[in-house]
CHARMM-style PDB file with segment names, atoms N, HN, CA, C and O in Angstrom:
ATOM      1  N   MET     1     -18.688   4.661  10.143  1.00  0.00      PROA
ATOM      2  CA  MET     1     -18.281   4.057  10.872  1.00  0.00      PROA
ATOM      3  C   MET     1     -18.296   2.464  10.699  1.00  0.00      PROA
ATOM      4  O   MET     1     -19.304   1.985  10.180  1.00  0.00      PROA
ATOM      5  N   THR     2     -17.446   1.757  11.022  1.00  0.00      PROA
ATOM      6  HN  THR     2     -16.627   2.146  11.443  1.00  0.00      PROA
ATOM      7  CA  THR     2     -17.168   0.482  10.782  1.00  0.00      PROA
ATOM      8  C   THR     2     -17.526  -0.217  12.062  1.00  0.00      PROA
ATOM      9  O   THR     2     -17.693   0.268  13.181  1.00  0.00      PROA
ATOM     10  N   ILE     3     -17.626  -1.762  11.559  1.00  0.00      PROA
ATOM     11  HN  ILE     3     -17.490  -2.156  10.650  1.00  0.00      PROA
ATOM     12  CA  ILE     3     -18.071  -2.927  12.783  1.00  0.00      PROA
ATOM     13  C   ILE     3     -16.606  -2.389  13.832  1.00  0.00      PROA
ATOM     14  O   ILE     3     -16.748  -2.053  15.008  1.00  0.00      PROA
ATOM     15  N   ASP     4     -15.607  -2.401  13.300  1.00  0.00      PROA
ATOM     16  HN  ASP     4     -15.491  -2.674  12.345  1.00  0.00      PROA
ATOM     17  CA  ASP     4     -14.123  -2.519  14.240  1.00  0.00      PROA
ATOM     18  C   ASP     4     -14.687  -1.331  15.340  1.00  0.00      PROA
ATOM     19  O   ASP     4     -15.038  -1.358  16.519  1.00  0.00      PROA
ATOM     20  N   GLU     5     -14.594  -0.470  14.482  1.00  0.00      PROA
ATOM     21  HN  GLU     5     -14.308  -0.448  13.524  1.00  0.00      PROA
ATOM     22  CA  GLU     5     -14.898   1.026  15.431  1.00  0.00      PROA
ATOM     23  C   GLU     5     -16.174   1.186  16.668  1.00  0.00      PROA
ATOM     24  O   GLU     5     -16.251   1.940  17.638  1.00  0.00      PROA
ATOM     25  N   LEU     6     -17.224  -0.023  16.076  1.00  0.00      PROA
ATOM     26  HN  LEU     6     -17.161  -0.636  15.288  1.00  0.00      PROA
ATOM     27  CA  LEU     6     -18.183  -0.003  17.058  1.00  0.00      PROA
ATOM     28  C   LEU     6     -17.814  -0.964  18.117  1.00  0.00      PROA
ATOM     29  O   LEU     6     -18.041  -0.543  19.252  1.00  0.00      PROA
ATOM     30  N   ARG     7     -17.332  -2.076  18.044  1.00  0.00      PROA
ATOM     31  HN  ARG     7     -17.147  -2.418  17.123  1.00  0.00      PROA
ATOM     32  CA  ARG     7     -16.597  -3.055  18.731  1.00  0.00      PROA
ATOM     33  C   ARG     7     -15.724  -2.425  19.525  1.00  0.00      PROA
ATOM     34  O   ARG     7     -16.035  -2.537  20.711  1.00  0.00      PROA
ATOM     35  N   ASP     8     -14.478  -1.632  19.276  1.00  0.00      PROA
ATOM     36  HN  ASP     8     -14.225  -1.540  18.313  1.00  0.00      PROA
ATOM     37  CA  ASP     8     -13.683  -0.847  19.870  1.00  0.00      PROA
ATOM     38  C   ASP     8     -14.334  -0.245  20.909  1.00  0.00      PROA
ATOM     39  O   ASP     8     -14.258  -0.524  22.106  1.00  0.00      PROA
ATOM     40  N   TYR     9     -14.983   0.607  20.363  1.00  0.00      PROA
ATOM     41  HN  TYR     9     -15.044   0.834  19.391  1.00  0.00      PROA
ATOM     42  CA  TYR     9     -15.956   1.885  21.527  1.00  0.00      PROA
ATOM     43  C   TYR     9     -16.384   1.048  22.559  1.00  0.00      PROA
ATOM     44  O   TYR     9     -15.997   1.174  23.721  1.00  0.00      PROA
ATOM     45  N   TYR    10     -17.317   0.040  22.102  1.00  0.00      PROA
ATOM     46  HN  TYR    10     -17.631  -0.062  21.158  1.00  0.00      PROA
ATOM     47  CA  TYR    10     -18.462  -0.608  23.033  1.00  0.00      PROA
ATOM     48  C   TYR    10     -17.668  -2.051  23.568  1.00  0.00      PROA
ATOM     49  O   TYR    10     -18.076  -2.300  24.702  1.00  0.00      PROA
ATOM     50  N   GLY    11     -17.052  -2.677  23.284  1.00  0.00      PROA
ATOM     51  HN  GLY    11     -16.721  -2.475  22.362  1.00  0.00      PROA
ATOM     52  CA  GLY    11     -16.130  -3.994  23.549  1.00  0.00      PROA
ATOM     53  C   GLY    11     -16.800  -5.104  23.459  1.00  0.00      PROA
ATOM     54  O   GLY    11     -16.220  -6.148  23.759  1.00  0.00      PROA
ATOM     55  N   ASN    12     -18.051  -5.131  23.064  1.00  0.00      PROA
ATOM     56  HN  ASN    12     -18.521  -4.283  22.820  1.00  0.00      PROA
ATOM     57  CA  ASN    12     -18.684  -6.723  22.658  1.00  0.00      PROA
ATOM     58  C   ASN    12     -20.507  -5.659  22.625  1.00  0.00      PROA
ATOM     59  O   ASN    12     -20.878  -4.494  22.772  1.00  0.00      PROA
ATOM     60  N   CYS    13     -21.104  -7.001  22.341  1.00  0.00      PROA
ATOM     61  HN  CYS    13     -20.802  -7.947  22.222  1.00  0.00      PROA
ATOM     62  CA  CYS    13     -23.035  -6.861  21.758  1.00  0.00      PROA
ATOM     63  C   CYS    13     -23.260  -6.730  22.883  1.00  0.00      PROA
ATOM     64  O   CYS    13     -24.184  -5.917  22.918  1.00  0.00      PROA
ATOM     65  N   ASN    14     -22.888  -7.145  24.340  1.00  0.00      PROA
ATOM     66  HN  ASN    14     -22.138  -7.805  24.312  1.00  0.00      PROA
ATOM     67  CA  ASN    14     -23.481  -7.214  25.594  1.00  0.00      PROA
ATOM     68  C   ASN    14     -23.658  -5.682  26.089  1.00  0.00      PROA
ATOM     69  O   ASN    14     -24.618  -4.935  26.277  1.00  0.00      PROA
ATOM     70  N   GLN    15     -22.488  -5.607  26.185  1.00  0.00      PROA
ATOM     71  HN  GLN    15     -21.708  -6.214  26.032  1.00  0.00      PROA
ATOM     72  CA  GLN    15     -22.266  -3.755  26.250  1.00  0.00      PROA
ATOM     73  C   GLN    15     -23.162  -2.860  25.586  1.00  0.00      PROA
ATOM     74  O   GLN    15     -23.963  -2.104  26.136  1.00  0.00      PROA
ATOM     75  N   PHE    16     -22.932  -3.027  24.148  1.00  0.00      PROA
ATOM     76  HN  PHE    16     -22.282  -3.641  23.701  1.00  0.00      PROA
ATOM     77  CA  PHE    16     -23.318  -2.168  23.021  1.00  0.00      PROA
ATOM     78  C   PHE    16     -25.208  -2.506  23.607  1.00  0.00      PROA
ATOM     79  O   PHE    16     -25.980  -1.550  23.675  1.00  0.00      PROA
ATOM     80  N   GLY    17     -25.566  -3.596  23.880  1.00  0.00      PROA
ATOM     81  HN  GLY    17     -24.939  -4.373  23.825  1.00  0.00      PROA
ATOM     82  CA  GLY    17     -26.940  -3.513  24.132  1.00  0.00      PROA
ATOM     83  C   GLY    17     -27.185  -2.749  25.357  1.00  0.00      PROA
ATOM     84  O   GLY    17     -28.145  -1.979  25.376  1.00  0.00      PROA
ATOM     85  N   LYS    18     -26.406  -2.876  26.409  1.00  0.00      PROA
ATOM     86  HN  LYS    18     -25.626  -3.502  26.393  1.00  0.00      PROA
ATOM     87  CA  LYS    18     -26.540  -1.924  27.852  1.00  0.00      PROA
ATOM     88  C   LYS    18     -26.610  -0.701  27.869  1.00  0.00      PROA
ATOM     89  O   LYS    18     -27.336  -0.078  28.644  1.00  0.00      PROA
ATOM     90  N   ARG    19     -25.740  -0.104  26.873  1.00  0.00      PROA
ATOM     91  HN  ARG    19     -25.151  -0.610  26.243  1.00  0.00      PROA
ATOM     92  CA  ARG    19     -25.234   1.437  26.970  1.00  0.00      PROA
ATOM     93  C   ARG    19     -26.002   2.099  25.522  1.00  0.00      PROA
ATOM     94  O   ARG    19     -26.029   3.308  25.296  1.00  0.00      PROA
ATOM     95  N   THR    20     -26.565   1.123  24.673  1.00  0.00      PROA
ATOM     96  HN  THR    20     -26.543   0.140  24.856  1.00  0.00      PROA
ATOM     97  CA  THR    20     -27.358   2.237  23.829  1.00  0.00      PROA
ATOM     98  C   THR    20     -29.165   1.774  23.982  1.00  0.00      PROA
ATOM     99  O   THR    20     -30.071   2.560  23.708  1.00  0.00      PROA
ATOM    100  N   ARG    21     -29.324   0.714  24.347  1.00  0.00      PROA
ATOM    101  HN  ARG    21     -28.588   0.075  24.571  1.00  0.00      PROA
ATOM    102  CA  ARG    21     -30.854   0.149  24.528  1.00  0.00      PROA
ATOM    103  C   ARG    21     -31.377  -0.472  23.205  1.00  0.00      PROA
ATOM    104  O   ARG    21     -32.503  -0.908  22.968  1.00  0.00      PROA
ATOM    105  N   MET    22     -30.296  -0.405  22.408  1.00  0.00      PROA
ATOM    106  HN  MET    22     -29.381  -0.050  22.601  1.00  0.00      PROA
ATOM    107  CA  MET    22     -30.248  -1.152  21.074  1.00  0.00      PROA
ATOM    108  C   MET    22     -30.213  -3.077  21.474  1.00  0.00      PROA
ATOM    109  O   MET    22     -29.664  -3.653  22.414  1.00  0.00      PROA
ATOM    110  N   SER    23     -31.054  -3.654  20.300  1.00  0.00      PROA
ATOM    111  HN  SER    23     -31.500  -3.186  19.537  1.00  0.00      PROA
ATOM    112  CA  SER    23     -30.620  -4.879  20.029  1.00  0.00      PROA
ATOM    113  C   SER    23     -29.523  -5.256  19.953  1.00  0.00      PROA
ATOM    114  O   SER    23     -28.732  -4.695  19.195  1.00  0.00      PROA
ATOM    115  N   THR    24     -29.142  -6.384  20.769  1.00  0.00      PROA
ATOM    116  HN  THR    24     -29.784  -6.839  21.385  1.00  0.00      PROA
ATOM    117  CA  THR    24     -27.631  -7.213  20.293  1.00  0.00      PROA
ATOM    118  C   THR    24     -27.781  -7.469  19.106  1.00  0.00      PROA
ATOM    119  O   THR    24     -27.009  -6.875  18.354  1.00  0.00      PROA
ATOM    120  N   SER    25     -28.783  -8.409  18.476  1.00  0.00      PROA
ATOM    121  HN  SER    25     -29.410  -8.892  19.087  1.00  0.00      PROA
ATOM    122  CA  SER    25     -29.206  -8.910  17.628  1.00  0.00      PROA
ATOM    123  C   SER    25     -28.646  -7.664  16.147  1.00  0.00      PROA
ATOM    124  O   SER    25     -28.202  -7.863  15.016  1.00  0.00      PROA
ATOM    125  N   SER    26     -28.920  -6.626  16.814  1.00  0.00      PROA
ATOM    126  HN  SER    26     -29.281  -6.465  17.733  1.00  0.00      PROA
ATOM    127  CA  SER    26     -28.444  -5.904  15.931  1.00  0.00      PROA
ATOM    128  C   SER    26     -27.310  -5.295  15.112  1.00  0.00      PROA
ATOM    129  O   SER    26     -27.145  -4.717  14.038  1.00  0.00      PROA
ATOM    130  N   PHE    27     -26.522  -5.775  16.303  1.00  0.00      PROA
ATOM    131  HN  PHE    27     -26.656  -6.244  17.175  1.00  0.00      PROA
ATOM    132  CA  PHE    27     -24.950  -5.628  16.819  1.00  0.00      PROA
ATOM    133  C   PHE    27     -24.646  -7.100  15.926  1.00  0.00      PROA
ATOM    134  O   PHE    27     -23.735  -6.751  15.176  1.00  0.00      PROA
ATOM    135  N   LEU    28     -24.780  -7.756  15.791  1.00  0.00      PROA
ATOM    136  HN  LEU    28     -25.521  -8.039  16.400  1.00  0.00      PROA
ATOM    137  CA  LEU    28     -24.890  -9.197  15.531  1.00  0.00      PROA
ATOM    138  C   LEU    28     -24.873  -9.214  13.750  1.00  0.00      PROA
ATOM    139  O   LEU    28     -23.976  -9.445  12.939  1.00  0.00      PROA
ATOM    140  N   ASN    29     -25.956  -8.944  13.645  1.00  0.00      PROA
ATOM    141  HN  ASN    29     -26.685  -8.757  14.304  1.00  0.00      PROA
ATOM    142  CA  ASN    29     -26.204  -9.175  12.382  1.00  0.00      PROA
ATOM    143  C   ASN    29     -25.458  -7.701  11.713  1.00  0.00      PROA
ATOM    144  O   ASN    29     -26.163  -7.604  10.709  1.00  0.00      PROA
ATOM    145  N   TRP    30     -24.976  -7.106  11.673  1.00  0.00      PROA
ATOM    146  HN  TRP    30     -24.404  -7.185  12.489  1.00  0.00      PROA
ATOM    147  CA  TRP    30     -24.205  -5.958  11.129  1.00  0.00      PROA
ATOM    148  C   TRP    30     -22.484  -6.459  11.133  1.00  0.00      PROA
ATOM    149  O   TRP    30     -21.534  -6.167  10.407  1.00  0.00      PROA
ATOM    150  N   VAL    31     -22.649  -7.383  12.377  1.00  0.00      PROA
ATOM    151  HN  VAL    31     -23.420  -7.621  12.967  1.00  0.00      PROA
ATOM    152  CA  VAL    31     -21.175  -8.067  12.010  1.00  0.00      PROA
ATOM    153  C   VAL    31     -21.150  -9.040  10.879  1.00  0.00      PROA
ATOM    154  O   VAL    31     -20.286  -8.965  10.005  1.00  0.00      PROA
ATOM    155  N   LYS    32     -21.962  -9.835  10.878  1.00  0.00      PROA
ATOM    156  HN  LYS    32     -22.664  -9.897  11.588  1.00  0.00      PROA
ATOM    157  CA  LYS    32     -22.667 -10.637   9.574  1.00  0.00      PROA
ATOM    158  C   LYS    32     -22.695 -10.167   8.477  1.00  0.00      PROA
ATOM    159  O   LYS    32     -22.006 -10.686   7.599  1.00  0.00      PROA
ATOM    160  N   TRP    33     -23.426  -9.148   8.225  1.00  0.00      PROA
ATOM    161  HN  TRP    33     -23.986  -8.727   8.939  1.00  0.00      PROA
ATOM    162  CA  TRP    33     -23.595  -7.912   6.747  1.00  0.00      PROA
ATOM    163  C   TRP    33     -22.005  -7.769   6.640  1.00  0.00      PROA
ATOM    164  O   TRP    33     -21.439  -8.234   5.651  1.00  0.00      PROA
ATOM    165  N   GLY    34     -21.103  -6.973   7.901  1.00  0.00      PROA
ATOM    166  HN  GLY    34     -21.563  -6.596   8.705  1.00  0.00      PROA
ATOM    167  CA  GLY    34     -20.101  -6.747   7.368  1.00  0.00      PROA
ATOM    168  C   GLY    34     -20.102  -4.993   7.256  1.00  0.00      PROA
ATOM    169  O   GLY    34     -19.281  -4.194   6.806  1.00  0.00      PROA
ATOM    170  N   TYR    35     -21.475  -4.840   7.912  1.00  0.00      PROA
ATOM    171  HN  TYR    35     -22.142  -5.489   8.277  1.00  0.00      PROA
ATOM    172  CA  TYR    35     -21.372  -3.083   7.604  1.00  0.00      PROA
ATOM    173  C   TYR    35     -22.843  -2.663   8.344  1.00  0.00      PROA
ATOM    174  O   TYR    35     -23.746  -3.497   8.283  1.00  0.00      PROA
ATOM    175  N   ILE    36     -23.045  -1.601   8.919  1.00  0.00      PROA
ATOM    176  HN  ILE    36     -22.311  -0.923   8.968  1.00  0.00      PROA
ATOM    177  CA  ILE    36     -23.843  -1.008   9.726  1.00  0.00      PROA
ATOM    178  C   ILE    36     -24.673   0.351   9.242  1.00  0.00      PROA
ATOM    179  O   ILE    36     -24.437   1.558   9.304  1.00  0.00      PROA
ATOM    180  N   PRO    37     -25.580  -0.323   8.813  1.00  0.00      PROA
ATOM    181  CA  PRO    37     -26.821   0.774   7.742  1.00  0.00      PROA
ATOM    182  C   PRO    37     -26.536   2.084   8.610  1.00  0.00      PROA
ATOM    183  O   PRO    37     -26.325   2.180   9.819  1.00  0.00      PROA
ATOM    184  N   ILE    38     -26.598   3.111   7.566  1.00  0.00      PROA
ATOM    185  HN  ILE    38     -26.769   3.033   6.584  1.00  0.00      PROA
ATOM    186  CA  ILE    38     -26.330   4.590   7.805  1.00  0.00      PROA
ATOM    187  C   ILE    38     -27.393   4.828   8.403  1.00  0.00      PROA
ATOM    188  O   ILE    38     -27.209   5.918   8.943  1.00  0.00      PROA
ATOM    189  N   ALA    39     -28.833   4.317   8.740  1.00  0.00      PROA
ATOM    190  HN  ALA    39     -28.982   3.431   8.301  1.00  0.00      PROA
ATOM    191  CA  ALA    39     -29.856   4.768   9.562  1.00  0.00      PROA
ATOM    192  C   ALA    39     -29.061   4.604  11.135  1.00  0.00      PROA
ATOM    193  O   ALA    39     -29.011   5.526  11.950  1.00  0.00      PROA
ATOM    194  N   SER    40     -28.604   3.551  11.303  1.00  0.00      PROA
ATOM    195  HN  SER    40     -28.645   2.802  10.641  1.00  0.00      PROA
ATOM    196  CA  SER    40     -28.057   3.138  12.318  1.00  0.00      PROA
ATOM    197  C   SER    40     -26.904   4.057  13.179  1.00  0.00      PROA
ATOM    198  O   SER    40     -26.811   4.465  14.336  1.00  0.00      PROA
ATOM    199  N   GLN    41     -26.063   4.146  11.915  1.00  0.00      PROA
ATOM    200  HN  GLN    41     -26.138   3.815  10.975  1.00  0.00      PROA
ATOM    201  CA  GLN    41     -24.609   4.877  11.992  1.00  0.00      PROA
ATOM    202  C   GLN    41     -25.259   6.172  12.534  1.00  0.00      PROA
ATOM    203  O   GLN    41     -24.877   6.500  13.658  1.00  0.00      PROA
ATOM    204  N   HSD    42     -26.116   6.915  11.973  1.00  0.00      PROA
ATOM    205  HN  HSD    42     -26.427   6.648  11.061  1.00  0.00      PROA
ATOM    206  CA  HSD    42     -26.864   7.959  12.463  1.00  0.00      PROA
ATOM    207  C   HSD    42     -26.938   8.457  13.622  1.00  0.00      PROA
ATOM    208  O   HSD    42     -26.427   9.517  13.984  1.00  0.00      PROA
ATOM    209  N   LYS    43     -27.769   7.495  14.453  1.00  0.00      PROA
ATOM    210  HN  LYS    43     -28.184   6.634  14.159  1.00  0.00      PROA
ATOM    211  CA  LYS    43     -28.013   6.737  15.914  1.00  0.00      PROA
ATOM    212  C   LYS    43     -26.955   7.023  16.771  1.00  0.00      PROA
ATOM    213  O   LYS    43     -26.929   7.867  17.667  1.00  0.00      PROA
ATOM    214  N   LEU    44     -25.909   6.093  16.351  1.00  0.00      PROA
ATOM    215  HN  LEU    44     -25.930   5.408  15.623  1.00  0.00      PROA
ATOM    216  CA  LEU    44     -24.928   5.622  17.374  1.00  0.00      PROA
ATOM    217  C   LEU    44     -23.806   7.120  17.054  1.00  0.00      PROA
ATOM    218  O   LEU    44     -22.785   7.326  17.710  1.00  0.00      PROA
ATOM    219  N   GLU    45     -24.233   7.898  16.075  1.00  0.00      PROA
ATOM    220  HN  GLU    45     -25.062   7.731  15.542  1.00  0.00      PROA
ATOM    221  CA  GLU    45     -23.254   9.057  16.672  1.00  0.00      PROA
ATOM    222  C   GLU    45     -24.258  10.138  17.271  1.00  0.00      PROA
ATOM    223  O   GLU    45     -23.810  11.016  18.008  1.00  0.00      PROA
ATOM    224  N   ILE    46     -25.149  10.099  17.067  1.00  0.00      PROA
ATOM    225  HN  ILE    46     -25.513   9.385  16.469  1.00  0.00      PROA
ATOM    226  CA  ILE    46     -26.209  10.886  18.798  1.00  0.00      PROA
ATOM    227  C   ILE    46     -25.606  10.184  19.845  1.00  0.00      PROA
ATOM    228  O   ILE    46     -24.904  10.584  20.774  1.00  0.00      PROA
ATOM    229  N   LEU    47     -25.977   9.126  19.555  1.00  0.00      PROA
ATOM    230  HN  LEU    47     -26.546   8.800  18.801  1.00  0.00      PROA
ATOM    231  CA  LEU    47     -25.556   8.750  20.995  1.00  0.00      PROA
ATOM    232  C   LEU    47     -24.289   8.681  21.409  1.00  0.00      PROA
ATOM    233  O   LEU    47     -24.185   8.990  22.596  1.00  0.00      PROA
ATOM    234  N   THR    48     -23.347   8.411  20.918  1.00  0.00      PROA
ATOM    235  HN  THR    48     -23.431   8.159  19.954  1.00  0.00      PROA
ATOM    236  CA  THR    48     -22.218   8.683  21.552  1.00  0.00      PROA
ATOM    237  C   THR    48     -21.181  10.605  21.301  1.00  0.00      PROA
ATOM    238  O   THR    48     -20.016  10.836  20.976  1.00  0.00      PROA
ATOM    239  N   GLY    49     -22.092  11.339  21.577  1.00  0.00      PROA
ATOM    240  HN  GLY    49     -23.038  11.151  21.841  1.00  0.00      PROA
ATOM    241  CA  GLY    49     -21.741  12.093  21.556  1.00  0.00      PROA
ATOM    242  C   GLY    49     -20.823  12.938  20.136  1.00  0.00      PROA
ATOM    243  O   GLY    49     -20.353  14.060  20.327  1.00  0.00      PROA
ATOM    244  N   GLY    50     -20.672  12.249  18.799  1.00  0.00      PROA
ATOM    245  HN  GLY    50     -21.054  11.338  18.644  1.00  0.00      PROA
ATOM    246  CA  GLY    50     -19.961  12.441  18.221  1.00  0.00      PROA
ATOM    247  C   GLY    50     -18.607  11.464  17.770  1.00  0.00      PROA
ATOM    248  O   GLY    50     -17.961  11.466  16.722  1.00  0.00      PROA
ATOM    249  N   GLU    51     -18.485  10.769  18.810  1.00  0.00      PROA
ATOM    250  HN  GLU    51     -19.010  10.767  19.661  1.00  0.00      PROA
ATOM    251  CA  GLU    51     -17.374   9.969  19.428  1.00  0.00      PROA
ATOM    252  C   GLU    51     -17.286   8.691  17.801  1.00  0.00      PROA
ATOM    253  O   GLU    51     -16.444   8.367  16.963  1.00  0.00      PROA
ATOM    254  N   LEU    52     -18.050   8.514  17.977  1.00  0.00      PROA
ATOM    255  HN  LEU    52     -18.734   8.777  18.657  1.00  0.00      PROA
ATOM    256  CA  LEU    52     -18.322   7.433  16.395  1.00  0.00      PROA
ATOM    257  C   LEU    52     -19.037   8.457  15.477  1.00  0.00      PROA
ATOM    258  O   LEU    52     -20.062   9.079  15.757  1.00  0.00      PROA
ATOM    259  N   VAL    53     -18.406   8.515  14.473  1.00  0.00      PROA
ATOM    260  HN  VAL    53     -17.574   8.011  14.246  1.00  0.00      PROA
ATOM    261  CA  VAL    53     -19.164   9.415  13.300  1.00  0.00      PROA
ATOM    262  C   VAL    53     -19.718   8.382  11.864  1.00  0.00      PROA
ATOM    263  O   VAL    53     -19.039   7.517  11.311  1.00  0.00      PROA
ATOM    264  N   ALA    54     -20.875   8.720  11.575  1.00  0.00      PROA
ATOM    265  HN  ALA    54     -21.427   9.423  12.024  1.00  0.00      PROA
ATOM    266  CA  ALA    54     -21.750   8.102  10.558  1.00  0.00      PROA
ATOM    267  C   ALA    54     -20.632   8.388   9.227  1.00  0.00      PROA
ATOM    268  O   ALA    54     -19.985   9.435   9.256  1.00  0.00      PROA
ATOM    269  N   ARG    55     -20.475   7.588   8.278  1.00  0.00      PROA
ATOM    270  HN  ARG    55     -21.001   6.738   8.255  1.00  0.00      PROA
ATOM    271  CA  ARG    55     -19.746   7.934   7.282  1.00  0.00      PROA
ATOM    272  C   ARG    55     -20.615   7.019   6.274  1.00  0.00      PROA
ATOM    273  O   ARG    55     -20.988   5.904   6.640  1.00  0.00      PROA
ATOM    274  N   VAL    56     -20.978   7.608   4.781  1.00  0.00      PROA
ATOM    275  HN  VAL    56     -20.676   8.513   4.483  1.00  0.00      PROA
ATOM    276  CA  VAL    56     -21.705   7.095   3.731  1.00  0.00      PROA
ATOM    277  C   VAL    56     -20.986   5.655   3.071  1.00  0.00      PROA
ATOM    278  O   VAL    56     -21.409   4.573   2.662  1.00  0.00      PROA
ATOM    279  N   ARG    57     -19.670   6.307   3.222  1.00  0.00      PROA
ATOM    280  HN  ARG    57     -19.326   7.186   3.554  1.00  0.00      PROA
ATOM    281  CA  ARG    57     -18.646   5.126   2.290  1.00  0.00      PROA
ATOM    282  C   ARG    57     -18.413   4.212   2.681  1.00  0.00      PROA
ATOM    283  O   ARG    57     -17.928   3.337   1.963  1.00  0.00      PROA
ATOM    284  N   ASP    58     -18.651   4.030   3.938  1.00  0.00      PROA
ATOM    285  HN  ASP    58     -19.045   4.740   4.520  1.00  0.00      PROA
ATOM    286  CA  ASP    58     -18.654   2.695   5.167  1.00  0.00      PROA
ATOM    287  C   ASP    58     -19.879   1.670   5.184  1.00  0.00      PROA
ATOM    288  O   ASP    58     -20.043   0.742   5.976  1.00  0.00      PROA
ATOM    289  N   THR    59     -20.583   2.003   4.276  1.00  0.00      PROA
ATOM    290  HN  THR    59     -20.450   2.757   3.633  1.00  0.00      PROA
ATOM    291  CA  THR    59     -21.708   1.339   3.639  1.00  0.00      PROA
ATOM    292  C   THR    59     -22.080   0.812   2.189  1.00  0.00      PROA
ATOM    293  O   THR    59     -21.888   1.625   1.285  1.00  0.00      PROA
ATOM    294  N   PRO    60     -22.604  -0.476   1.824  1.00  0.00      PROA
ATOM    295  CA  PRO    60     -22.512  -0.753   0.764  1.00  0.00      PROA
ATOM    296  C   PRO    60     -23.156  -0.078  -0.371  1.00  0.00      PROA
ATOM    297  O   PRO    60     -24.131   0.601  -0.047  1.00  0.00      PROA
ATOM    298  N   LEU    61     -22.760  -0.098  -2.014  1.00  0.00      PROA
ATOM    299  HN  LEU    61     -21.968  -0.650  -2.276  1.00  0.00      PROA
ATOM    300  CA  LEU    61     -23.372   0.972  -2.665  1.00  0.00      PROA
ATOM    301  C   LEU    61     -24.959   0.737  -2.343  1.00  0.00      PROA
ATOM    302  O   LEU    61     -25.869   1.536  -2.128  1.00  0.00      PROA
ATOM    303  N   THR    62     -24.920  -0.485  -2.392  1.00  0.00      PROA
ATOM    304  HN  THR    62     -24.180  -1.135  -2.567  1.00  0.00      PROA
ATOM    305  CA  THR    62     -26.897  -1.118  -2.679  1.00  0.00      PROA
ATOM    306  C   THR    62     -27.682  -0.409  -1.438  1.00  0.00      PROA
ATOM    307  O   THR    62     -28.839  -0.009  -1.566  1.00  0.00      PROA
ATOM    308  N   GLU    63     -27.027  -0.306  -0.363  1.00  0.00      PROA
ATOM    309  HN  GLU    63     -26.087  -0.632  -0.260  1.00  0.00      PROA
ATOM    310  CA  GLU    63     -27.371   0.344   0.852  1.00  0.00      PROA
ATOM    311  C   GLU    63     -27.833   1.610   0.784  1.00  0.00      PROA
ATOM    312  O   GLU    63     -28.923   2.023   1.182  1.00  0.00      PROA
ATOM    313  N   ASN    64     -26.762   2.345   0.144  1.00  0.00      PROA
ATOM    314  HN  ASN    64     -25.877   2.010  -0.180  1.00  0.00      PROA
ATOM    315  CA  ASN    64     -26.800   4.083  -0.575  1.00  0.00      PROA
ATOM    316  C   ASN    64     -27.731   4.025  -1.430  1.00  0.00      PROA
ATOM    317  O   ASN    64     -28.727   4.693  -1.156  1.00  0.00      PROA
ATOM    318  N   VAL    65     -27.743   3.302  -2.615  1.00  0.00      PROA
ATOM    319  HN  VAL    65     -26.933   2.759  -2.838  1.00  0.00      PROA
ATOM    320  CA  VAL    65     -28.940   3.347  -3.549  1.00  0.00      PROA
ATOM    321  C   VAL    65     -30.102   3.638  -2.882  1.00  0.00      PROA
ATOM    322  O   VAL    65     -30.735   4.651  -3.182  1.00  0.00      PROA
ATOM    323  N   ARG    66     -30.629   2.572  -1.647  1.00  0.00      PROA
ATOM    324  HN  ARG    66     -30.115   1.749  -1.404  1.00  0.00      PROA
ATOM    325  CA  ARG    66     -32.013   1.983  -1.362  1.00  0.00      PROA
ATOM    326  C   ARG    66     -32.494   3.088  -0.740  1.00  0.00      PROA
ATOM    327  O   ARG    66     -33.600   3.563  -0.998  1.00  0.00      PROA
ATOM    328  N   ARG    67     -31.594   3.616   0.215  1.00  0.00      PROA
ATOM    329  HN  ARG    67     -30.696   3.230   0.424  1.00  0.00      PROA
ATOM    330  CA  ARG    67     -31.650   5.248   1.232  1.00  0.00      PROA
ATOM    331  C   ARG    67     -31.829   6.609   0.412  1.00  0.00      PROA
ATOM    332  O   ARG    67     -32.493   7.595   0.733  1.00  0.00      PROA
ATOM    333  N   GLY    68     -31.196   6.434  -0.525  1.00  0.00      PROA
ATOM    334  HN  GLY    68     -30.656   5.633  -0.786  1.00  0.00      PROA
ATOM    335  CA  GLY    68     -31.212   7.692  -1.370  1.00  0.00      PROA
ATOM    336  C   GLY    68     -29.999   8.504  -1.184  1.00  0.00      PROA
ATOM    337  O   GLY    68     -29.752   9.615  -1.654  1.00  0.00      PROA
ATOM    338  N   ALA    69     -29.292   7.764  -0.421  1.00  0.00      PROA
ATOM    339  HN  ALA    69     -29.493   6.862  -0.038  1.00  0.00      PROA
ATOM    340  CA  ALA    69     -27.724   8.674   0.052  1.00  0.00      PROA
ATOM    341  C   ALA    69     -26.975   9.281  -0.922  1.00  0.00      PROA
ATOM    342  O   ALA    69     -27.011   8.963  -2.111  1.00  0.00      PROA
ATOM    343  N   ASN    70     -26.172  10.308  -0.358  1.00  0.00      PROA
ATOM    344  HN  ASN    70     -26.143  10.566   0.608  1.00  0.00      PROA
ATOM    345  CA  ASN    70     -25.274  10.803  -1.521  1.00  0.00      PROA
ATOM    346  C   ASN    70     -23.860  11.028  -1.008  1.00  0.00      PROA
ATOM    347  O   ASN    70     -23.683  11.179   0.201  1.00  0.00      PROA
ATOM    348  N   GLY    71     -22.844  11.057  -1.866  1.00  0.00      PROA
ATOM    349  HN  GLY    71     -22.988  10.935  -2.848  1.00  0.00      PROA
ATOM    350  CA  GLY    71     -21.411  11.599  -1.307  1.00  0.00      PROA
ATOM    351  C   GLY    71     -21.034  10.070  -0.973  1.00  0.00      PROA
ATOM    352  OT1 GLY    71     -19.943   9.799  -0.471  1.00  0.00      PROA
TER     353      GLY     71
END
C-alpha cells in the first residue's frame, strides 16, 4: 500500500490515529520516508478488512532485505 492509498482511506493523520489506535507520528514518519514498512502494512490490511492491501513492492529494497521479504 502507498501513502496516497492510506491518506485516501483515512483522510488525515488524526483520523488515522483515532481509527487505528496507532501513533500519528508513525503516519507522519511514513510520509517523510515515502513508504509504509511492510509489517505496518500487514497490520493495516487486517485493520481494514483487506480494503488496503500490503504489497512488498511498495517498500524500498533495503526494507525488503532487512525484513527478509520475498517477492
